[in-house]
N, CA, C and O atoms as a MOPAC input file, in Angstrom:
PM7 MOZYME 1SCF
protein

 N     47.57000 1   -72.38400 1   -83.60600 1
 C     48.43400 1   -72.34100 1   -82.35700 1
 C     49.55700 1   -73.32700 1   -82.69800 1
 O     49.33400 1   -74.46300 1   -83.11600 1
 N     50.75100 1   -72.83000 1   -82.49700 1
 C     51.88600 1   -73.62300 1   -82.69800 1
 C     52.03900 1   -74.71900 1   -81.48300 1
 O     51.44400 1   -74.67800 1   -80.40700 1
 N     52.93300 1   -75.65500 1   -81.89700 1
 C     53.03900 1   -76.84900 1   -80.88100 1
 C     53.68100 1   -76.28300 1   -79.57800 1
 O     53.37900 1   -76.72900 1   -78.47000 1
 N     54.56600 1   -75.29600 1   -79.76400 1
 C     55.27900 1   -74.77000 1   -78.60000 1
 C     54.23800 1   -73.97500 1   -77.61600 1
 O     54.30600 1   -74.02200 1   -76.38800 1
 N     53.26100 1   -73.23500 1   -78.36200 1
 C     52.22200 1   -72.46700 1   -77.63400 1
 C     51.33300 1   -73.46300 1   -76.92600 1
 O     50.96800 1   -73.20800 1   -75.77900 1
 N     50.96000 1   -74.57500 1   -77.52300 1
 C     50.12600 1   -75.58500 1   -76.90500 1
 C     50.85700 1   -76.16000 1   -75.68800 1
 O     50.23200 1   -76.36200 1   -74.64700 1
 N     52.10700 1   -76.41600 1   -75.78600 1
 C     52.89000 1   -76.94700 1   -74.62500 1
 C     52.86300 1   -75.89500 1   -73.49700 1
 O     52.59900 1   -76.19600 1   -72.33300 1
 N     53.13100 1   -74.72300 1   -73.88000 1
 C     53.22700 1   -73.65100 1   -72.79400 1
 C     51.84900 1   -73.40100 1   -72.08000 1
 O     51.76700 1   -73.13800 1   -70.88000 1
 N     50.72800 1   -73.51100 1   -72.96900 1
 C     49.44400 1   -73.41000 1   -72.30100 1
 C     49.16000 1   -74.61600 1   -71.47400 1
 O     48.66700 1   -74.47500 1   -70.35400 1
 N     49.44600 1   -75.82600 1   -71.96800 1
 C     49.21500 1   -77.00100 1   -71.11700 1
 C     49.94100 1   -76.93600 1   -69.85200 1
 O     49.41200 1   -77.26900 1   -68.79100 1
 N     51.25000 1   -76.47800 1   -69.94900 1
 C     52.07100 1   -76.44200 1   -68.69100 1
 C     51.50200 1   -75.39700 1   -67.73000 1
 O     51.51100 1   -75.62300 1   -66.52000 1
 N     51.01400 1   -74.27300 1   -68.22300 1
 C     50.32200 1   -73.32700 1   -67.27900 1
 C     49.08900 1   -73.90500 1   -66.63900 1
 O     48.82800 1   -73.68100 1   -65.45700 1
 N     48.32100 1   -74.66000 1   -67.42500 1
 C     47.08900 1   -75.24500 1   -66.79500 1
 C     47.50000 1   -76.21600 1   -65.63600 1
 O     46.98200 1   -76.16900 1   -64.52000 1
 N     48.46100 1   -77.08400 1   -65.99600 1
 C     48.92900 1   -78.05000 1   -64.96900 1
 C     49.42700 1   -77.39700 1   -63.75700 1
 O     49.14500 1   -77.85400 1   -62.65000 1
 N     50.17000 1   -76.32800 1   -63.90600 1
 C     50.77600 1   -75.53500 1   -62.75300 1
 C     49.68100 1   -74.98800 1   -61.88900 1
 O     49.80700 1   -75.01500 1   -60.66400 1
 N     48.58600 1   -74.48100 1   -62.48000 1
 C     47.48200 1   -73.94600 1   -61.66000 1
 C     46.69400 1   -74.99600 1   -61.03200 1
 O     46.26800 1   -74.82000 1   -59.89100 1
 N     46.44700 1   -76.12500 1   -61.69900 1
 C     45.76000 1   -77.24800 1   -60.96200 1
 C     46.63600 1   -77.68500 1   -59.80700 1
 O     46.12100 1   -77.89400 1   -58.70800 1
 N     48.02300 1   -77.84100 1   -60.01800 1
 C     48.96500 1   -78.35900 1   -59.04800 1
 C     48.90400 1   -77.35100 1   -57.88500 1
 O     48.79300 1   -77.77200 1   -56.73400 1
 N     48.97400 1   -76.00100 1   -58.15400 1
 C     48.90500 1   -75.10300 1   -57.11900 1
 C     47.64300 1   -75.26100 1   -56.25200 1
 O     47.68700 1   -75.23600 1   -55.02200 1
 N     46.60400 1   -75.41100 1   -56.91200 1
 C     45.29200 1   -75.54700 1   -56.17100 1
 C     45.32900 1   -76.76400 1   -55.24600 1
 O     44.88500 1   -76.74200 1   -54.09800 1
 N     45.90300 1   -77.85200 1   -55.84000 1
 C     45.97200 1   -79.15200 1   -55.01500 1
 C     46.82200 1   -78.81200 1   -53.79000 1
 O     46.38200 1   -79.06800 1   -52.67000 1
 N     48.02100 1   -78.24500 1   -53.95300 1
 C     48.85600 1   -77.99200 1   -52.78700 1
 C     48.17100 1   -77.01500 1   -51.79800 1
 O     48.31800 1   -77.15600 1   -50.58400 1
 N     47.47700 1   -76.09500 1   -52.29200 1
 C     46.78100 1   -75.15400 1   -51.33400 1
 C     45.68400 1   -75.90900 1   -50.48600 1
 O     45.56600 1   -75.73400 1   -49.27300 1
 N     44.91800 1   -76.73700 1   -51.20000 1
 C     43.93000 1   -77.49000 1   -50.54600 1
 C     44.57100 1   -78.48100 1   -49.49200 1
 O     44.07200 1   -78.60100 1   -48.37300 1
 N     45.55000 1   -79.09500 1   -49.83300 1
 C     46.21200 1   -80.12500 1   -49.03000 1
 C     46.84700 1   -79.41900 1   -47.80700 1
 O     46.74000 1   -79.84900 1   -46.65900 1
 N     47.53300 1   -78.27400 1   -48.16300 1
 C     48.18100 1   -77.46000 1   -47.10000 1
 C     47.30800 1   -76.87000 1   -46.13400 1
 O     47.70500 1   -76.69800 1   -44.98100 1
 N     46.04300 1   -76.51100 1   -46.52800 1
 C     45.13400 1   -75.95600 1   -45.68900 1
 C     44.25700 1   -77.02100 1   -44.97300 1
 O     43.44700 1   -76.69000 1   -44.10800 1
 N     44.43900 1   -78.28500 1   -45.35300 1
 C     43.68100 1   -79.41100 1   -44.86400 1
 C     42.23500 1   -79.35000 1   -45.01600 1
 O     41.45400 1   -79.74400 1   -44.14900 1
 N     41.84000 1   -78.76800 1   -46.31300 1
 C     40.53600 1   -78.62700 1   -46.64500 1
 C     40.02600 1   -79.86400 1   -47.29700 1
 O     40.86000 1   -80.69500 1   -47.65800 1
 N     38.75200 1   -80.09100 1   -47.49400 1
 C     38.19300 1   -81.32400 1   -48.06800 1
 C     38.67400 1   -81.23100 1   -49.59700 1
 O     38.59500 1   -80.24300 1   -50.32600 1
 N     39.16100 1   -82.42200 1   -49.89000 1
 C     39.74300 1   -82.55400 1   -51.28100 1
 C     38.81300 1   -82.99000 1   -52.28900 1
 O     38.67500 1   -84.17900 1   -52.57400 1
 N     38.09300 1   -81.94100 1   -52.90200 1
 C     37.03100 1   -82.16500 1   -53.95300 1
 C     37.32500 1   -81.31100 1   -55.17700 1
 O     38.10100 1   -80.35800 1   -55.11600 1
 N     36.68400 1   -81.67200 1   -56.30000 1
 C     36.86700 1   -80.91400 1   -57.43800 1
 C     36.30500 1   -79.41500 1   -57.14900 1
 O     36.89900 1   -78.40400 1   -57.52400 1
 N     35.20600 1   -79.41100 1   -56.50700 1
 C     34.63300 1   -78.02300 1   -56.16400 1
 C     35.60900 1   -77.15100 1   -55.28600 1
 O     35.72600 1   -75.93800 1   -55.46200 1
 N     36.22500 1   -77.77800 1   -54.43500 1
 C     37.14300 1   -77.08800 1   -53.57700 1
 C     38.41200 1   -76.53700 1   -54.44500 1
 O     38.85200 1   -75.39900 1   -54.27800 1
 N     38.90300 1   -77.37600 1   -55.30200 1
 C     39.87900 1   -76.92500 1   -56.25000 1
 C     39.40900 1   -75.74000 1   -57.11200 1
 O     40.09500 1   -74.72600 1   -57.24400 1
 N     38.24100 1   -75.90800 1   -57.67600 1
 C     37.71300 1   -74.75400 1   -58.37300 1
 C     37.50800 1   -73.45100 1   -57.42700 1
 O     37.82900 1   -72.32500 1   -57.80800 1
 N     37.01400 1   -73.68400 1   -56.32000 1
 C     36.98300 1   -72.42000 1   -55.41500 1
 C     38.32900 1   -71.77200 1   -55.22900 1
 O     38.45700 1   -70.55200 1   -55.32200 1
 N     39.35300 1   -72.59800 1   -54.96000 1
 C     40.71000 1   -72.06600 1   -54.69600 1
 C     41.19400 1   -71.22700 1   -55.96200 1
 O     41.73300 1   -70.12700 1   -55.83900 1
 N     40.96200 1   -71.82400 1   -57.15300 1
 C     41.33700 1   -71.16200 1   -58.47900 1
 C     40.49400 1   -69.87300 1   -58.54900 1
 O     41.02500 1   -68.84100 1   -58.96000 1
 N     39.27000 1   -69.88800 1   -58.18600 1
 C     38.40400 1   -68.66900 1   -58.40400 1
 C     38.95500 1   -67.61800 1   -57.42800 1
 O     39.06400 1   -66.45000 1   -57.79900 1
 N     39.29600 1   -67.99100 1   -56.22600 1
 C     39.86900 1   -66.92400 1   -55.22600 1
 C     41.11700 1   -66.38800 1   -55.85400 1
 O     41.34500 1   -65.18300 1   -55.75200 1
 N     41.96000 1   -67.18500 1   -56.50600 1
 C     43.20600 1   -66.58700 1   -56.97900 1
 C     42.86500 1   -65.53700 1   -58.02600 1
 O     43.43700 1   -64.44700 1   -58.00700 1
 N     41.91400 1   -65.85100 1   -58.97000 1
 C     41.52600 1   -64.96000 1   -59.96600 1
 C     40.91600 1   -63.58900 1   -59.30000 1
 O     41.14000 1   -62.48200 1   -59.79200 1
 N     40.18800 1   -63.77200 1   -58.22600 1
 C     39.65600 1   -62.60800 1   -57.64400 1
 C     40.62900 1   -61.62100 1   -57.05600 1
 O     40.33100 1   -60.43200 1   -56.93900 1
 N     41.81200 1   -62.12300 1   -56.67900 1
 C     42.82500 1   -61.15800 1   -56.10800 1
 C     43.44000 1   -60.45800 1   -57.24000 1
 O     44.07800 1   -59.42400 1   -57.03600 1
 N     43.30100 1   -60.93500 1   -58.39900 1
 C     43.95000 1   -60.19200 1   -59.50600 1
 C     45.19400 1   -60.84400 1   -59.99200 1
 O     46.19500 1   -60.86300 1   -59.27600 1
 N     45.17900 1   -61.38800 1   -61.19300 1
 C     46.43400 1   -62.06100 1   -61.74100 1
 C     46.54100 1   -61.38700 1   -63.12300 1
 O     45.63500 1   -60.67600 1   -63.55800 1
 N     47.66600 1   -61.63000 1   -63.78800 1
 C     47.93900 1   -61.24100 1   -65.11200 1
 C     47.00800 1   -61.90300 1   -66.13600 1
 O     46.35100 1   -62.90400 1   -65.84700 1
 N     46.97400 1   -61.37100 1   -67.22800 1
 C     46.07100 1   -61.95300 1   -68.28000 1
 C     46.39900 1   -63.39100 1   -68.65200 1
 O     45.47500 1   -64.19100 1   -68.80100 1
 N     47.65300 1   -63.75800 1   -68.80900 1
 C     47.99000 1   -65.12800 1   -69.09900 1
 C     47.65300 1   -66.14000 1   -68.01800 1
 O     47.19000 1   -67.24800 1   -68.29000 1
 N     47.90300 1   -65.71800 1   -66.77400 1
 C     47.49800 1   -66.54700 1   -65.66000 1
 C     46.07200 1   -66.72200 1   -65.53100 1
 O     45.59600 1   -67.83400 1   -65.30500 1
 N     45.29400 1   -65.58800 1   -65.67400 1
 C     43.85100 1   -65.66000 1   -65.65100 1
 C     43.29700 1   -66.54400 1   -66.70600 1
 O     42.29800 1   -67.21500 1   -66.44500 1
 N     43.81500 1   -66.60100 1   -67.79000 1
 C     43.37600 1   -67.49400 1   -68.94200 1
 C     43.72400 1   -68.90400 1   -68.50800 1
 O     42.89800 1   -69.77800 1   -68.76900 1
 N     44.81900 1   -69.23100 1   -67.89000 1
 C     45.25800 1   -70.57100 1   -67.48100 1
 C     44.24100 1   -70.97800 1   -66.48500 1
 O     43.71300 1   -72.08700 1   -66.56900 1
 N     43.93000 1   -70.11600 1   -65.51900 1
 C     42.99900 1   -70.44900 1   -64.40500 1
 C     41.60700 1   -70.80000 1   -65.03100 1
 O     41.02800 1   -71.82900 1   -64.68300 1
 N     41.11700 1   -70.02100 1   -65.87200 1
 C     39.89600 1   -70.29500 1   -66.46200 1
 C     39.78100 1   -71.57600 1   -67.17600 1
 O     38.77700 1   -72.27800 1   -67.06400 1
 N     40.86300 1   -71.91700 1   -67.96400 1
 C     40.94900 1   -73.18100 1   -68.71800 1
 C     41.02800 1   -74.30500 1   -67.67200 1
 O     40.33800 1   -75.30700 1   -67.85700 1
 N     41.74600 1   -74.22500 1   -66.68400 1
 C     41.86600 1   -75.28000 1   -65.53700 1
 C     40.55300 1   -75.47500 1   -64.88400 1
 O     40.16200 1   -76.61300 1   -64.62300 1
 N     39.79100 1   -74.33300 1   -64.58300 1
 C     38.48800 1   -74.50100 1   -63.90400 1
 C     37.54700 1   -75.28400 1   -64.85000 1
 O     36.77400 1   -76.14700 1   -64.43300 1
 N     37.65200 1   -74.95400 1   -66.06800 1
 C     36.70000 1   -75.59500 1   -67.03900 1
 C     36.92600 1   -77.11700 1   -67.18900 1
 O     35.99600 1   -77.92300 1   -67.20600 1
 N     38.23600 1   -77.45100 1   -67.29800 1
 C     38.65300 1   -78.78300 1   -67.20500 1
 C     38.13700 1   -79.59300 1   -66.03300 1
 O     37.53200 1   -80.65600 1   -66.16900 1
 N     38.43700 1   -78.97500 1   -64.78400 1
 C     37.99200 1   -79.68600 1   -63.63700 1
 C     36.55500 1   -79.82200 1   -63.44300 1
 O     36.07800 1   -80.81900 1   -62.90100 1
 N     35.78900 1   -78.76500 1   -63.90600 1
 C     34.31400 1   -78.82300 1   -63.82500 1
 C     33.67200 1   -79.93500 1   -64.69500 1
 O     32.59100 1   -80.44100 1   -64.39400 1
 N     34.41300 1   -80.29900 1   -65.81900 1
 C     33.96700 1   -81.43000 1   -66.63000 1
 C     34.01400 1   -82.78900 1   -65.87400 1
 O     33.24600 1   -83.71600 1   -66.13400 1
 N     35.01200 1   -82.83300 1   -64.88100 1
 C     35.04900 1   -83.95800 1   -64.01800 1
 C     34.00300 1   -84.10200 1   -62.93400 1
 O     33.73400 1   -85.17100 1   -62.38600 1
 N     33.41800 1   -82.90200 1   -62.66100 1
 C     32.37100 1   -82.88700 1   -61.64600 1
 C     30.94100 1   -83.09500 1   -62.23400 1
 O     29.96300 1   -83.22600 1   -61.49900 1
 N     30.87100 1   -83.11800 1   -63.55200 1
 C     29.53500 1   -83.35800 1   -64.17700 1
 C     29.28700 1   -84.88900 1   -64.21300 1
 O     30.18300 1   -85.70600 1   -64.42500 1
 N     27.93900 1   -85.21000 1   -63.97600 1
 C     27.51800 1   -86.69900 1   -63.95900 1
 C     27.72400 1   -87.18600 1   -65.54900 1
 O     27.54500 1   -86.49600 1   -66.55300 1
 N     28.09800 1   -88.40000 1   -65.48300 1
 C     28.39600 1   -89.16200 1   -66.77200 1
 C     27.06600 1   -89.69300 1   -67.29800 1
 O     26.27700 1   -90.23700 1   -66.52600 1
 N     26.80800 1   -89.55200 1   -68.56100 1
 C     25.59000 1   -90.13900 1   -69.13300 1
 C     24.77200 1   -89.21100 1   -69.73800 1
 O     23.71600 1   -89.56700 1   -70.25900 1

């Protein structure tokens, strides 16, 4: 993967996490990793393009790592 592709993918992941944060805060929902993941899963369920679906999956996986216990 080229450096430009990695940058583009990273930017897409950040955009999806940011959008989930704004959605949770805008709806005044409890701010947890699980809530962010649920918002992203709901976005995928309504149907998004292949690139956005991939970014959402990667973002979900990153956030789920933060929800796992350390040790």
